[in-house]
Residue frames as a rotation matrix with the C-alpha (Angstrom) as fourth column:
MET 1
0.338 0.441 -0.831 -18.20
-0.504 0.831 0.235 -8.58
0.794 0.340 0.504 9.99
HIS 2
0.764 0.061 0.643 -18.17
-0.624 0.324 0.711 -10.94
-0.164 -0.944 0.285 12.91
PRO 3
-0.208 -0.978 -0.013 -14.73
-0.940 0.196 0.280 -12.85
-0.271 0.070 -0.960 13.27
THR 4
-0.266 0.179 0.947 -16.46
-0.002 0.982 -0.187 -16.34
-0.964 -0.052 -0.261 13.09
ILE 5
0.764 0.631 0.137 -18.16
0.112 0.080 -0.991 -15.37
-0.636 0.772 -0.010 9.83
LYS 6
0.579 -0.642 -0.503 -14.91
-0.814 -0.497 -0.302 -14.12
-0.056 0.584 -0.810 8.42
ARG 7
-0.434 -0.757 0.488 -13.08
-0.683 0.630 0.370 -17.34
-0.588 -0.172 -0.791 9.39
VAL 8
-0.012 0.535 0.845 -15.74
0.329 0.800 -0.502 -19.40
-0.944 0.272 -0.186 7.64
ALA 9
0.822 0.492 -0.286 -16.01
-0.070 -0.412 -0.908 -17.12
-0.565 0.767 -0.305 4.63
LYS 10
0.169 -0.880 -0.444 -12.32
-0.841 -0.363 0.402 -17.05
-0.515 0.305 -0.801 3.73
PRO 11
-0.688 -0.500 0.526 -11.93
-0.153 0.809 0.568 -20.64
-0.710 0.310 -0.633 2.76
ILE 12
0.210 0.853 0.477 -15.18
0.555 0.298 -0.777 -20.60
-0.805 0.428 -0.411 0.95
PHE 13
0.764 0.023 -0.645 -14.07
-0.383 -0.788 -0.481 -17.60
-0.520 0.615 -0.593 -1.09
ARG 14
-0.289 -0.948 -0.136 -10.76
-0.747 0.135 0.651 -19.29
-0.598 0.290 -0.747 -1.96
ALA 15
-0.568 0.033 0.823 -12.51
0.239 0.963 0.126 -22.33
-0.788 0.269 -0.554 -3.21
VAL 16
0.427 0.762 0.486 -14.98
0.724 0.034 -0.689 -20.60
-0.542 0.646 -0.537 -5.46
ARG 17
0.169 -0.408 -0.897 -12.69
-0.169 -0.909 0.382 -17.77
-0.971 0.087 -0.223 -6.56
PRO 18
-0.788 -0.577 0.215 -11.52
0.042 0.298 0.954 -19.54
-0.615 0.760 -0.210 -9.80
ILE 19
-0.496 0.656 0.569 -15.11
0.867 0.335 0.369 -19.73
0.052 0.676 -0.735 -11.15
ILE 20
0.282 0.592 -0.755 -16.19
0.561 -0.740 -0.370 -16.19
-0.778 -0.320 -0.541 -10.15
PRO 21
0.543 -0.116 0.832 -16.24
0.774 -0.315 -0.549 -13.85
0.326 0.942 -0.081 -13.24
THR 22
-0.467 -0.877 -0.116 -13.44
0.866 -0.426 -0.263 -11.27
0.181 -0.224 0.958 -13.11
PRO 23
-0.410 0.352 0.841 -15.88
0.029 -0.917 0.398 -8.23
0.912 0.188 0.366 -13.42
PHE 24
0.707 0.706 -0.044 -17.67
0.049 0.013 0.999 -9.29
0.706 -0.708 -0.025 -10.27
LEU 25
0.357 -0.653 -0.668 -14.45
0.931 0.305 0.199 -9.78
0.074 -0.694 0.717 -8.34
LEU 26
-0.688 -0.563 0.457 -13.26
0.567 -0.811 -0.146 -6.29
0.453 0.158 0.877 -9.31
TRP 27
0.012 0.751 0.661 -16.66
-0.186 -0.647 0.739 -4.77
0.982 -0.132 0.132 -8.34
PHE 28
0.812 0.371 -0.451 -16.70
0.326 0.353 0.877 -6.61
0.485 -0.859 0.166 -5.05
LYS 29
-0.101 -0.927 -0.362 -13.11
0.972 -0.014 -0.234 -5.57
0.211 -0.375 0.903 -4.28
GLY 30
-0.717 -0.110 0.688 -14.02
0.166 -0.986 0.014 -1.89
0.677 0.124 0.726 -4.77
TYR 31
0.323 0.938 0.129 -17.27
-0.125 -0.094 0.988 -2.29
0.938 -0.335 0.087 -2.85
SER 32
0.663 -0.079 -0.744 -15.43
0.678 0.484 0.553 -3.79
0.317 -0.872 0.374 0.09
GLU 33
-0.519 -0.855 0.002 -12.79
0.805 -0.489 -0.336 -1.13
0.288 -0.172 0.942 0.07
MET 34
-0.447 0.470 0.761 -15.43
-0.198 -0.882 0.428 1.66
0.872 0.040 0.487 0.19
ARG 35
0.599 0.738 -0.312 -17.29
0.103 0.315 0.943 -0.19
0.794 -0.597 0.113 2.89
PHE 36
0.156 -0.603 -0.782 -14.16
0.971 0.237 0.011 -0.24
0.179 -0.762 0.623 5.05
TRP 37
-0.778 -0.556 0.293 -13.38
0.513 -0.831 -0.213 3.41
0.362 -0.015 0.932 4.53
LYS 38
-0.095 0.838 0.538 -16.98
-0.247 -0.543 0.802 4.52
0.964 -0.057 0.259 5.11
GLY 39
0.638 0.372 -0.674 -16.96
0.495 0.472 0.729 2.63
0.589 -0.799 0.117 8.31
LEU 40
-0.311 -0.841 -0.443 -13.85
0.948 -0.243 -0.205 4.55
0.065 -0.483 0.873 9.43
TYR 41
-0.679 0.117 0.725 -15.33
0.177 -0.932 0.316 7.84
0.712 0.343 0.612 8.16
GLY 42
-0.471 0.553 -0.687 -18.41
0.868 0.432 -0.247 7.17
0.160 -0.712 -0.683 10.43
GLU 43
0.552 0.824 -0.128 -20.41
0.825 -0.518 0.225 9.84
0.119 -0.230 -0.966 12.23
GLU 44
0.238 -0.548 -0.802 -17.41
0.430 -0.681 0.593 12.05
-0.871 -0.486 0.073 12.79
ARG 45
0.917 0.181 0.354 -17.18
0.380 -0.136 -0.915 12.44
-0.118 0.974 -0.194 9.04
LYS 46
0.509 -0.849 -0.139 -13.30
-0.858 -0.489 -0.158 12.44
0.066 0.200 -0.978 9.03
LEU 47
0.843 -0.410 -0.348 -10.45
0.337 0.907 -0.251 10.11
0.418 0.095 0.903 8.56
ASP 48
0.762 -0.641 -0.095 -7.38
-0.180 -0.350 0.919 10.31
-0.622 -0.684 -0.382 10.85
ASN 49
0.829 -0.552 0.091 -4.07
0.233 0.193 -0.953 10.84
0.508 0.811 0.289 9.09
ASP 50
0.730 -0.545 0.412 -1.80
-0.683 -0.604 0.412 11.81
0.024 -0.582 -0.813 11.97
HIS 51
0.608 -0.499 0.618 0.04
-0.059 0.748 0.661 8.48
-0.792 -0.438 0.425 12.02
TYR 52
0.902 -0.199 0.382 1.39
0.431 0.400 -0.809 8.67
0.008 0.895 0.447 8.46
GLU 53
0.676 -0.707 0.210 4.23
-0.604 -0.694 -0.392 11.17
0.423 0.139 -0.896 9.13
TYR 54
0.343 -0.557 0.757 5.86
-0.731 0.348 0.587 8.68
-0.590 -0.754 -0.288 11.49
PHE 55
0.532 -0.042 0.846 5.78
0.281 0.951 -0.129 5.90
-0.799 0.306 0.518 9.09
TYR 56
0.895 -0.224 0.387 7.30
0.342 -0.212 -0.915 8.08
0.287 0.951 -0.113 6.24
THR 57
0.479 -0.725 0.496 9.99
-0.590 -0.684 -0.430 9.38
0.650 -0.086 -0.755 8.50
ASP 58
0.028 -0.531 0.847 11.14
-0.982 0.144 0.122 7.86
-0.187 -0.835 -0.518 11.85
PHE 59
0.642 0.312 0.700 9.99
-0.337 0.935 -0.108 4.40
-0.689 -0.166 0.706 10.92
PHE 60
0.881 -0.338 0.332 12.30
0.470 0.533 -0.704 4.36
0.061 0.776 0.628 7.92
ALA 61
0.213 -0.827 -0.521 15.01
0.727 -0.222 0.649 6.37
-0.652 -0.517 0.554 9.65
LEU 62
-0.315 -0.216 0.924 14.40
0.817 -0.557 0.149 9.38
0.483 0.802 0.352 7.27
GLU 63
-0.701 -0.006 -0.713 14.25
0.426 -0.805 -0.413 13.09
-0.571 -0.593 0.567 8.27
ARG 64
0.442 0.890 -0.110 11.51
0.510 -0.350 -0.786 15.34
-0.738 0.292 -0.609 7.19
ASP 65
0.335 -0.362 -0.870 14.00
-0.548 -0.826 0.133 17.44
-0.767 0.432 -0.475 5.34
TRP 66
-0.746 -0.483 0.458 14.97
0.074 0.624 0.778 14.40
-0.662 0.615 -0.430 3.15
TYR 67
-0.072 0.763 0.643 11.62
0.916 0.305 -0.260 14.89
-0.394 0.570 -0.721 1.42
LYS 68
0.166 0.157 -0.973 12.21
0.091 -0.985 -0.143 18.62
-0.982 -0.065 -0.178 0.80
GLY 69
-0.209 -0.215 -0.954 11.60
-0.785 -0.545 0.295 19.43
-0.583 0.811 -0.055 -2.86
LYS 70
-0.954 -0.201 0.220 11.04
-0.081 0.886 0.457 15.86
-0.287 0.419 -0.862 -3.86
THR 71
-0.264 0.846 -0.464 8.27
-0.873 -0.004 0.488 14.61
0.411 0.534 0.739 -6.11
LEU 72
-0.812 0.036 0.583 6.22
-0.409 0.678 -0.611 12.12
-0.417 -0.734 -0.536 -3.95
LEU 73
-0.230 0.769 -0.596 3.77
-0.749 0.251 0.613 9.50
0.621 0.588 0.519 -5.22
ASP 74
-0.690 0.068 0.721 1.72
-0.526 0.636 -0.564 7.28
-0.497 -0.768 -0.403 -2.99
VAL 75
-0.604 0.424 -0.675 0.15
-0.521 0.430 0.737 4.35
0.603 0.797 -0.039 -4.90
GLY 76
-0.110 0.686 -0.719 -3.07
0.488 0.668 0.562 2.87
0.866 -0.289 -0.408 -3.54
CYS 77
-0.786 -0.479 0.391 -3.20
0.031 -0.662 -0.749 5.88
0.618 -0.576 0.535 -1.26
GLY 78
-0.259 0.729 -0.633 -6.72
0.961 0.257 -0.098 5.58
0.091 -0.634 -0.768 0.08
PRO 79
0.229 0.497 0.837 -8.81
0.471 -0.809 0.352 8.75
0.852 0.314 -0.420 1.09
ALA 80
0.594 0.092 -0.799 -7.23
0.804 -0.064 0.591 9.60
0.003 -0.994 -0.111 4.47
GLY 81
0.902 -0.360 0.238 -4.67
-0.288 -0.912 -0.291 12.09
0.322 0.195 -0.927 3.23
SER 82
0.796 -0.580 -0.173 -1.56
0.592 0.687 0.422 10.09
-0.126 -0.439 0.890 3.56
LEU 83
-0.163 -0.914 0.371 0.70
0.946 -0.252 -0.206 12.95
0.282 0.318 0.905 2.31
GLU 84
0.712 0.567 0.414 -0.90
0.414 -0.815 0.405 15.86
0.567 -0.117 -0.815 4.07
TRP 85
0.782 -0.484 -0.394 2.04
0.312 -0.243 0.918 16.12
-0.540 -0.841 -0.039 6.46
ALA 86
-0.029 -0.904 0.427 4.56
0.875 0.183 0.447 16.52
-0.483 0.387 0.786 3.55
ASP 87
0.892 0.420 -0.165 4.21
0.320 -0.847 -0.425 20.27
-0.318 0.326 -0.890 2.98
MET 88
0.236 -0.865 -0.443 7.91
-0.386 -0.502 0.774 20.51
-0.892 -0.012 -0.453 2.24
ALA 89
-0.161 -0.273 0.948 7.75
0.576 0.754 0.315 18.28
-0.801 0.597 0.036 -0.78
GLY 90
-0.923 -0.209 -0.323 7.83
-0.145 -0.588 0.796 19.53
-0.356 0.781 0.512 -4.38
THR 91
-0.194 0.924 -0.330 4.70
-0.790 0.052 0.611 17.60
0.582 0.379 0.719 -5.27
ARG 92
-0.861 0.069 0.503 2.65
-0.308 0.716 -0.627 15.08
-0.404 -0.695 -0.595 -3.29
THR 93
-0.273 0.750 -0.603 0.26
-0.922 -0.024 0.387 12.92
0.276 0.661 0.698 -5.15
GLY 94
-0.444 0.257 0.859 -2.00
-0.356 0.829 -0.432 9.97
-0.823 -0.497 -0.276 -4.17
LEU 95
-0.619 0.188 -0.762 -2.87
-0.714 0.270 0.646 7.46
0.327 0.944 -0.033 -6.88
ASP 96
-0.744 0.421 0.519 -5.97
-0.075 0.720 -0.690 5.21
-0.664 -0.553 -0.504 -6.48
PRO 97
-0.897 0.416 0.152 -8.54
0.268 0.238 0.934 3.76
0.352 0.878 -0.325 -8.78
LEU 98
-0.075 0.944 -0.321 -11.29
0.963 0.152 0.221 4.73
0.257 -0.293 -0.921 -6.34
VAL 99
-0.879 -0.434 -0.196 -10.43
0.469 -0.859 -0.203 8.45
-0.081 -0.270 0.959 -6.19
GLU 100
-0.639 0.689 0.344 -13.81
-0.237 -0.601 0.764 9.56
0.732 0.406 0.546 -7.60
GLN 101
0.289 0.759 -0.583 -15.65
0.389 0.464 0.796 7.65
0.875 -0.457 -0.161 -4.93
TYR 102
-0.235 -0.521 -0.821 -13.35
0.961 0.000 -0.275 8.94
0.143 -0.854 0.500 -2.31
ARG 103
-0.761 -0.015 0.649 -14.64
0.061 -0.997 0.049 12.47
0.646 0.077 0.759 -2.98
THR 104
0.381 0.925 -0.017 -17.71
-0.013 0.024 1.000 11.55
0.925 -0.380 0.021 -0.77
LEU 105
0.563 -0.263 -0.783 -15.15
0.811 0.359 0.462 11.00
0.160 -0.896 0.415 2.11
GLY 106
0.891 -0.113 -0.440 -13.71
0.147 -0.844 0.516 14.59
-0.429 -0.525 -0.735 2.03
ILE 107
0.155 -0.964 0.216 -10.54
0.885 0.233 0.403 14.31
-0.439 0.128 0.889 -0.04
ASP 108
0.314 0.019 0.949 -11.30
0.713 -0.665 -0.223 17.58
0.627 0.747 -0.222 -1.87
LYS 109
0.986 0.095 0.141 -10.39
-0.036 -0.696 0.717 19.29
0.166 -0.712 -0.683 1.45
HIS 110
0.540 -0.841 0.023 -6.84
0.589 0.397 0.704 17.96
-0.601 -0.367 0.710 1.29
LYS 111
0.515 -0.489 -0.704 -3.85
-0.566 -0.811 0.149 19.89
-0.644 0.322 -0.694 0.01
MET 112
-0.567 -0.686 0.456 -2.26
-0.111 0.613 0.782 16.80
-0.816 0.393 -0.424 -1.62
ASP 113
-0.285 0.389 -0.876 -3.24
-0.958 -0.104 0.266 15.92
0.013 0.915 0.402 -5.20
TYR 114
-0.124 0.304 0.945 -5.26
-0.184 0.928 -0.323 12.85
-0.975 -0.214 -0.059 -6.12
VAL 115
-0.427 -0.023 -0.904 -5.24
-0.904 0.002 0.427 11.00
-0.008 1.000 -0.022 -9.44
CYS 116
0.388 0.742 0.546 -7.77
-0.581 0.657 -0.480 8.36
-0.715 -0.131 0.686 -10.39
ALA 117
0.371 -0.268 -0.889 -5.90
-0.763 0.458 -0.456 5.36
0.530 0.847 -0.035 -11.92
PRO 118
0.999 -0.039 -0.003 -4.73
0.036 0.887 0.460 1.90
-0.015 -0.460 0.888 -11.14
VAL 119
0.386 -0.922 -0.004 -1.06
-0.457 -0.195 0.868 1.28
-0.801 -0.334 -0.497 -10.26
GLU 120
0.077 -0.301 0.950 -0.85
0.609 0.769 0.195 -0.99
-0.790 0.564 0.242 -13.30
LYS 121
0.172 0.058 0.983 -1.35
0.904 -0.406 -0.134 2.13
0.392 0.912 -0.122 -15.53
ILE 122
0.066 -0.204 -0.977 0.39
0.673 -0.713 0.195 5.10
-0.736 -0.670 0.090 -13.75
PRO 123
0.734 0.296 0.611 -0.33
0.670 -0.460 -0.582 8.19
0.109 0.837 -0.537 -15.93
PHE 124
0.783 -0.519 -0.343 3.09
-0.301 -0.798 0.522 9.83
-0.545 -0.305 -0.781 -15.29
ALA 125
0.665 -0.587 -0.460 6.26
-0.595 -0.046 -0.802 10.08
0.450 0.808 -0.380 -17.35
THR 126
0.653 -0.555 -0.516 9.14
0.565 0.810 -0.156 7.66
0.505 -0.189 0.842 -16.94
GLY 127
-0.242 -0.895 -0.374 11.56
0.926 -0.097 -0.366 8.74
0.291 -0.435 0.852 -14.27
SER 128
-0.104 0.380 0.919 9.37
0.089 -0.917 0.390 11.52
0.991 0.122 0.061 -13.01
ARG 129
0.822 0.494 0.285 9.16
-0.238 -0.157 0.959 10.75
0.518 -0.855 -0.012 -9.31
ASP 130
-0.212 -0.906 0.367 11.83
-0.739 -0.097 -0.667 10.87
0.639 -0.412 -0.649 -6.51
VAL 131
-0.873 0.010 0.487 9.84
-0.395 0.573 -0.718 8.73
-0.286 -0.820 -0.496 -4.05
VAL 132
-0.120 0.862 -0.493 7.13
-0.541 0.359 0.761 6.16
0.833 0.358 0.423 -4.69
CYS 133
-0.787 -0.096 0.609 5.38
-0.600 0.343 -0.722 4.63
-0.140 -0.934 -0.328 -1.70
SER 134
-0.060 0.809 -0.584 2.98
-0.366 0.526 0.767 1.72
0.928 0.260 0.265 -1.26
PHE 135
-0.853 -0.151 0.501 1.71
-0.515 0.077 -0.854 1.37
0.090 -0.986 -0.144 2.28
ASN 136
-0.539 0.656 0.528 -0.62
0.038 0.646 -0.762 -1.63
-0.841 -0.391 -0.374 2.88
SER 137
0.325 0.788 -0.523 -1.81
-0.613 -0.246 -0.751 -1.58
-0.721 0.564 0.403 -0.77
LEU 138
-0.436 -0.557 -0.707 0.43
-0.893 0.167 0.419 -3.79
-0.115 0.813 -0.570 -3.01
ASP 139
-0.954 0.172 0.244 -1.48
0.176 0.984 -0.008 -6.98
-0.242 0.035 -0.970 -2.25
HIS 140
-0.075 0.973 -0.217 -4.63
0.078 -0.211 -0.974 -5.07
-0.994 -0.090 -0.060 -3.27
VAL 141
-0.327 -0.114 -0.938 -3.60
-0.822 -0.456 0.342 -4.76
-0.467 0.883 0.056 -6.95
ASP 142
0.701 0.713 0.013 -4.78
-0.569 0.571 -0.592 -6.93
-0.430 0.407 0.806 -9.81
HIS 143
0.871 -0.490 -0.041 -1.50
0.305 0.603 -0.738 -7.72
0.386 0.630 0.674 -11.45
LEU 144
0.815 -0.495 -0.301 1.55
0.215 -0.224 0.950 -7.68
-0.538 -0.840 -0.077 -9.22
ASP 145
-0.154 -0.923 0.352 4.45
0.845 0.062 0.532 -7.83
-0.513 0.379 0.770 -11.72
THR 146
0.057 0.183 0.982 2.81
0.790 -0.609 0.067 -5.05
0.610 0.772 -0.179 -13.89
ALA 147
0.952 0.304 0.025 2.23
0.210 -0.714 0.668 -2.90
0.221 -0.631 -0.744 -10.72
ILE 148
0.521 -0.804 -0.285 5.92
0.404 -0.062 0.913 -3.23
-0.752 -0.591 0.292 -9.64
GLY 149
-0.204 -0.544 0.814 7.16
0.972 -0.012 0.235 -2.63
-0.118 0.839 0.531 -13.16
GLU 150
0.326 0.426 0.844 5.13
0.621 -0.770 0.148 0.60
0.713 0.476 -0.515 -13.41
ILE 151
0.953 -0.068 -0.296 6.28
0.223 -0.508 0.832 1.85
-0.207 -0.859 -0.469 -9.91
PHE 152
0.085 -0.994 -0.074 9.95
0.529 -0.018 0.848 1.51
-0.844 -0.112 0.524 -11.00
ARG 153
-0.006 -0.032 0.999 9.21
0.981 -0.196 0.000 3.03
0.196 0.980 0.032 -14.47
VAL 154
0.683 0.369 0.630 8.07
0.290 -0.929 0.230 6.35
0.670 0.026 -0.742 -13.00
LEU 155
0.836 -0.439 -0.330 10.79
0.299 -0.140 0.944 6.26
-0.460 -0.888 0.014 -10.29
LYS 156
0.731 -0.670 -0.130 14.05
-0.644 -0.616 -0.454 8.25
0.224 0.415 -0.882 -10.97
ILE 157
0.406 -0.681 -0.610 17.27
0.413 0.732 -0.542 6.42
0.815 -0.032 0.579 -10.97
GLY 158
-0.767 -0.641 -0.028 18.53
0.238 -0.243 -0.941 6.65
0.596 -0.728 0.339 -7.41
GLY 159
-0.191 0.805 0.562 14.92
-0.757 -0.485 0.437 7.32
0.625 -0.342 0.702 -6.27
SER 160
-0.936 -0.189 0.298 13.45
-0.350 0.612 -0.710 5.38
-0.048 -0.768 -0.639 -3.36
PHE 161
-0.073 0.927 -0.369 10.53
-0.328 0.327 0.886 2.91
0.942 0.186 0.280 -3.29
LEU 162
-0.794 -0.078 0.603 9.08
-0.608 0.108 -0.786 2.59
-0.004 -0.991 -0.133 0.28
ILE 163
-0.113 0.778 -0.618 6.87
-0.422 0.526 0.739 -0.37
0.899 0.344 0.269 0.79
ILE 164
-0.711 0.227 0.666 4.84
-0.592 0.320 -0.740 -1.75
-0.381 -0.920 -0.093 3.72
VAL 165
-0.051 0.670 -0.741 2.94
-0.872 0.332 0.360 -4.96
0.487 0.664 0.567 2.68
GLU 166
0.372 0.333 0.866 1.39
-0.708 0.706 0.032 -8.08
-0.600 -0.625 0.498 4.02
VAL 167
-0.288 -0.502 -0.815 3.07
-0.873 0.487 0.008 -11.30
0.393 0.714 -0.579 2.89
ASN 168
-0.938 -0.287 -0.193 2.49
-0.234 0.938 -0.257 -15.03
0.254 -0.196 -0.947 3.05
HIS 169
-0.510 0.821 0.257 -1.28
-0.272 0.129 -0.954 -14.94
-0.816 -0.556 0.157 3.03
LYS 170
-0.520 0.428 0.739 -3.88
0.769 0.611 0.188 -16.58
-0.371 0.666 -0.647 0.93
ALA 171
-0.859 0.221 0.462 -6.00
0.179 -0.715 0.675 -14.51
0.480 0.663 0.574 -1.42
ARG 172
-0.474 0.729 -0.493 -8.86
0.662 -0.075 -0.746 -12.51
-0.581 -0.680 -0.447 0.04
PRO 173
0.418 0.739 0.529 -11.66
0.892 -0.225 -0.392 -10.43
-0.170 0.635 -0.753 -1.59
THR 174
0.988 -0.044 -0.146 -9.81
-0.052 -0.997 -0.052 -7.05
-0.144 0.059 -0.988 -1.01
GLU 175
0.076 -0.992 -0.101 -6.25
-0.847 -0.117 0.518 -8.52
-0.526 0.046 -0.849 -1.26
PRO 176
0.898 0.440 -0.012 -6.44
-0.358 0.713 -0.603 -10.86
-0.257 0.545 0.798 -4.19
ILE 177
0.467 -0.814 -0.345 -2.69
-0.442 0.123 -0.889 -11.08
0.766 0.567 -0.302 -4.64
GLU 178
0.970 -0.224 -0.097 -0.66
0.219 0.624 0.750 -13.64
-0.108 -0.749 0.654 -2.81
ILE 179
0.547 -0.819 0.177 2.75
-0.527 -0.500 -0.687 -12.20
0.651 0.283 -0.705 -2.06
TRP 180
0.890 -0.295 -0.347 5.43
0.445 0.732 0.517 -14.43
0.102 -0.614 0.783 -0.72
GLU 181
0.814 -0.483 -0.322 8.35
-0.158 -0.717 0.679 -12.78
-0.559 -0.502 -0.660 1.08
ASP 182
-0.100 -0.946 0.309 11.25
0.259 0.275 0.926 -14.48
-0.961 0.173 0.217 -0.77
ALA 183
-0.018 0.234 0.972 9.63
0.999 0.045 0.008 -13.99
-0.042 0.971 -0.235 -4.25
LEU 184
0.937 0.342 0.068 9.04
0.344 -0.939 -0.022 -10.25
0.056 0.044 -0.997 -3.43
ARG 185
0.492 -0.816 -0.302 12.63
-0.193 -0.441 0.876 -9.67
-0.849 -0.373 -0.375 -2.36
GLN 186
-0.243 -0.618 0.747 13.90
0.624 0.491 0.608 -11.40
-0.743 0.614 0.267 -5.45
THR 187
0.390 0.488 0.781 11.61
0.904 -0.366 -0.222 -9.32
0.177 0.792 -0.584 -7.71
LEU 188
0.986 0.040 -0.162 12.42
0.080 -0.966 0.245 -5.98
-0.147 -0.255 -0.956 -6.07
SER 189
0.282 -0.959 -0.001 16.17
0.151 0.043 0.988 -6.84
-0.948 -0.278 0.157 -6.22
ARG 190
-0.021 -0.259 0.966 15.97
0.957 0.275 0.095 -6.90
-0.290 0.926 0.242 -9.98
TYR 191
0.602 0.385 0.699 15.13
0.624 -0.773 -0.111 -3.15
0.498 0.503 -0.706 -9.99
GLY 192
0.333 -0.544 0.770 17.65
-0.480 -0.801 -0.359 -1.84
0.812 -0.250 -0.528 -7.53
SER 193
-0.582 -0.642 -0.499 19.44
0.175 0.501 -0.848 -2.32
0.794 -0.580 -0.179 -4.33
ILE 194
0.512 0.798 -0.317 17.62
0.419 0.090 0.904 -3.00
0.750 -0.595 -0.289 -1.01
ALA 195
-0.246 -0.572 0.782 18.59
-0.334 -0.708 -0.623 -0.39
0.910 -0.415 -0.017 1.49
SER 196
-0.741 0.071 0.667 16.52
-0.645 0.199 -0.738 -1.90
-0.185 -0.978 -0.102 4.34
TRP 197
-0.148 0.669 -0.729 14.32
-0.308 0.669 0.677 -5.03
0.940 0.325 0.107 4.83
ARG 198
-0.871 -0.060 0.488 12.46
-0.490 0.172 -0.854 -5.86
-0.033 -0.983 -0.179 8.01
ALA 199
-0.412 0.756 -0.509 9.82
0.119 0.598 0.792 -8.40
0.904 0.266 -0.336 8.78
PHE 200
-0.686 0.333 0.647 7.06
-0.726 -0.380 -0.573 -8.00
0.055 -0.863 0.503 11.52
PRO 201
-0.777 0.620 -0.107 4.61
0.629 0.761 -0.160 -10.50
-0.018 -0.191 -0.981 12.95
ILE 202
-0.613 0.630 0.477 1.17
-0.193 -0.705 0.682 -9.32
0.766 0.326 0.554 12.50
ARG 203
-0.811 0.289 0.509 -1.28
-0.557 -0.113 -0.823 -8.72
-0.180 -0.951 0.253 15.45
TYR 204
-0.738 0.611 0.285 -4.26
0.495 0.778 -0.387 -10.99
-0.458 -0.145 -0.877 16.24
ASP 205
0.212 0.915 -0.342 -6.65
0.394 -0.400 -0.827 -8.13
-0.894 0.040 -0.446 15.11
HIS 206
0.126 -0.270 0.954 -4.76
0.985 0.145 -0.089 -7.50
-0.115 0.952 0.285 11.91
ASP 207
0.937 0.093 -0.336 -3.98
0.099 -0.995 0.002 -3.85
-0.335 -0.035 -0.942 12.74
ILE 208
0.664 -0.667 0.337 -1.15
0.594 0.197 -0.780 -3.11
0.454 0.719 0.527 10.32
TYR 209
0.205 -0.597 0.776 0.27
-0.148 -0.802 -0.578 0.00
0.968 0.004 -0.253 11.83
ARG 210
0.670 0.048 0.741 -0.02
-0.742 0.049 0.668 -1.15
-0.004 -0.998 0.068 15.51
SER 211
0.941 -0.309 0.138 1.79
0.315 0.949 -0.021 -4.33
-0.125 0.063 0.990 14.39
LEU 212
0.360 -0.808 0.467 4.70
0.519 -0.242 -0.820 -2.16
0.775 0.537 0.332 13.10
ARG 213
0.209 -0.237 0.949 4.79
-0.486 -0.867 -0.110 0.32
0.849 -0.438 -0.297 15.97
GLU 214
0.554 0.150 0.819 4.49
-0.825 0.229 0.516 -2.23
-0.111 -0.962 0.251 18.82
GLY 215
0.988 -0.142 0.068 6.20
0.147 0.986 -0.079 -5.31
-0.056 0.088 0.995 17.23
SER 216
0.229 -0.973 0.015 9.87
-0.356 -0.069 0.932 -6.24
-0.906 -0.218 -0.363 17.11
PRO 217
0.619 0.007 -0.785 11.39
-0.784 0.056 -0.618 -6.63
0.039 0.998 0.040 13.64
ILE 218
0.322 -0.574 0.753 13.03
0.036 0.802 0.596 -9.88
-0.946 -0.165 0.279 12.56
GLU 219
-0.603 -0.691 -0.399 15.13
-0.408 -0.163 0.898 -10.60
-0.685 0.705 -0.184 9.50
ARG 220
-0.754 0.365 -0.546 12.64
-0.446 0.326 0.834 -12.90
0.482 0.872 -0.082 7.81
MET 221
0.191 0.890 0.415 9.16
-0.980 0.197 0.029 -14.35
-0.056 -0.412 0.910 8.51
PRO 222
-0.498 -0.294 0.816 9.26
-0.307 0.940 0.151 -18.06
-0.811 -0.175 -0.559 9.40
ASP 223
-0.987 0.089 -0.133 8.18
-0.098 0.320 0.942 -20.14
0.126 0.943 -0.307 6.32
GLY 224
-0.460 0.884 -0.083 4.48
0.574 0.367 0.732 -19.87
0.678 0.289 -0.676 5.49
LYS 225
-0.197 0.436 -0.878 3.76
0.941 -0.168 -0.295 -17.57
-0.276 -0.884 -0.377 8.35
GLU 226
0.500 0.490 0.714 1.71
0.699 -0.715 0.002 -14.38
0.512 0.498 -0.700 7.66
GLY 227
0.015 -0.511 -0.860 3.45
0.815 -0.492 0.307 -11.11
-0.579 -0.705 0.409 8.46
LEU 228
0.971 0.181 -0.153 4.51
0.084 -0.866 -0.492 -7.66
-0.222 0.465 -0.857 7.17
ILE 229
0.015 -0.951 0.309 7.49
0.997 0.036 0.063 -6.52
-0.071 0.307 0.949 5.23
ALA 230
0.897 0.075 -0.435 8.85
0.077 -0.997 -0.013 -2.94
-0.434 -0.022 -0.900 5.50
ALA 231
0.117 -0.872 0.475 11.48
0.871 0.320 0.373 -2.19
-0.477 0.370 0.797 2.94
GLN 232
0.569 -0.113 -0.814 13.31
-0.399 -0.904 -0.154 0.67
-0.719 0.412 -0.560 1.12
VAL 233
0.334 -0.396 0.855 14.50
0.800 0.599 -0.034 -0.11
-0.499 0.695 0.517 -2.43
ILE 234
0.051 -0.388 -0.920 16.87
-0.289 -0.888 0.358 2.32
-0.956 0.247 -0.157 -4.25
LYS 235
0.938 0.310 0.153 16.31
0.058 0.295 -0.954 2.19
-0.341 0.904 0.259 -8.10
GLY 236
-0.023 -0.991 0.134 19.38
0.371 0.115 0.921 1.28
-0.928 0.071 0.365 -10.06
ALA 237
-0.326 -0.115 -0.938 20.56
-0.710 -0.626 0.323 2.51
-0.625 0.771 0.122 -13.38
């Protein structure tokens, strides 16, 4: 979509969103997500996933061996194969409500497992995962508090929640949840201790991972300014 059209469309969407039926909003969110991934899939009929290992390891100051034998869960994983690099893990599972549609994008060729479910209803036992990750997905959910509660329900005591998320932005069709940095930190603190917390300005082109790799972290985003949060939270007893 042309940038000018997007700038005009965003305030219109925010104005009419309260009167749009929920089923249509959910359908349009899924449609928009698939349109994005199909655009990346393109003529080469593949999705790049080489960048994920860096963000699971060096970016969070974690070694590959730290993941050895652990049970990993990536919520809102997308179809690119975010855990393909983690062949040392005990299990590696991606959770996403669009998994069945992702099969048209080649996920059946991946070695990681995929489960079709929303993060608000994770179909795993309490305390069954060593590491849960949400990279650029938490603002895509439908019910934020429920999603966070489910993440920490399935996480083992002492387990890690790794999160990369956009904050301080208004609702958009594919990111309907407005997450504000201070409120997010307060919520996550109720579930455990924050081992690391970094804020990053976001690039003009909204490239999440380039913003993180090329940007300089700050302690906190200026009030009201859009940005990214990268954090590790250790679940308490």
